[in-house]
Each structure stands twice: as structure tokens, then as C-alpha cells.
N, C-alpha and C positions, 0 to 999 in steps of 0.2 A: 504494500500500500504506500509506503514512503517513497518508493521509486516512481509510482504513478503520480503522486502529488508533486514530486520534484519535477517530473517531466511536464506536467500541466503548468506549473509555475514558470518554467523556462519558456514554454510556448507562449503563454500569456505575456510574459515580459518582452519576448522578442517581437510579438505583435504590437505591444504598446510602443516599443522603441522604433519600429519601422513606420508605424502609422501616425504616431503622435509626437513623441520626443524621447530621445535616448536618455534624457535627464530623469525621466520617470521609469523607463523600461529597465535600465541597469539595476536600480535598487530592487525591483521586483525579481529579477533573475538572481541577484545575489541573495535575497531573502529565501528564495526557493531552495537554494543549496543547503539551508539549515535543516531541511527534511531528512538529510542523511543521518542526523543525530536523533531522530524521532524514535521513541520506544527503547526497549532494552536490546542488548546485543543478540540474545537468543531469539527474540521476536523478529528482529531484522533478518536474521539468518533463515528463519522459518518462512518469512515472506519472500525472500530471494529464491529459496528452493521452490516455493509454489509457483512463482513467476517463471522460473526456469522450466518447470514441467509444462506450464501453459504454453510457453514459447516453443518448446520442442513438439508439443502436440499440434500446434498451428503449423509449424514447418512440415510435419508429416502429412497433414491434411492438404497443404498446398502442393506438396510433391505428388501425393496420390491423385489429386484432382488434375494435375498437369499430365500425369501418365495416362489416365483414363479419359481424358477429354479429347 
């Protein structure tokens, strides 16, 4: 979850920076990096493992769909 929140914050900050002003976008991007410290270490490792499994499953589905399509 912390990785998804960090990624969303980086995308929002980049959007603010390119469409409005980098003066406001850079602090949003810098603040979103604080999500790396969210939760305990065991919780972060559990979340990273879950996202790894989800990513591998999505990669397998893309590979299978390209083979059978």
C-alpha cells in the first residue's frame, strides 16, 4: 500500500509541476517519498511481497493473452 500511495503522490506532483508550477509540484513529490517510512518494517515487507505476487500474476496473464491471441 505504501508503494501505491508513493506512486500516486509522485504522479500527482508531476502533474501539478507540469500543468501549474514546479514550485508546488516538487514539494508534493518530495512529501510522497515519506510513504517509504509508513508502517513497520514487517508490514512493508508483507506489502512488497503481495505486490510482487500481483505483478508476477499480471505479467503471466499478459504473456498468456499474447500467446493465445
